[in-house]
C-alpha positions, -999 to +999 in steps of 0.1 A: +584+340+013+601+308+022+633+318+005+633+352+024+627+334+057+656+311+050+680+339+039+671+360+070+676+330+093+709+321+079+722+357+079+710+361+115+727+328+126+760+338+110+759+373+124+751+362+160+776+334+157+803+357+146+794+381+174+797+352+200+830+340+185+844+375+186+833+381+222+847+348+234+880+355+217+881+390+233+885+407+200+895+444+205+867+458+184+842+440+207+859+445+240+865+482+237+828+492+235+820+468+264+847+486+285+834+520+275+798+510+284+809+497+318+800+460+312+819+439+339+844+415+325+828+387+344+798+390+322+816+386+289+819+348+288+782+343+298+772+369+272+793+351+246+777+318+255+742+333+253+750+346+219+763+312+208+731+296+221+711+321+201+730+313+170+725+276+175+687+282+178+687+300+145+706+271+129+682+246+143+653+266+130+669+267+096+676+230+097+641+221+107+626+243+080+650+229+054+641+193+062+604+199+064+583+190+035+575+218+010+542+236+015+513+225-007+509+243-040+480+268-041 
């Protein structure tokens, strides 16, 4: 279960980090849906920063679990 937790955490951190990077770069494949949905452009940077913060939280969770001592054997 520990391996599954770590894999899901790393994948989520990478996914959200890529999303934040793409939004902050104003990548067309990210911007077009935002325009279509009517999201104001003034919200894009705060949204990208919030995504980047979420990615860093995932990485910190991964790092803390990785450095923690292994669970006792049953």
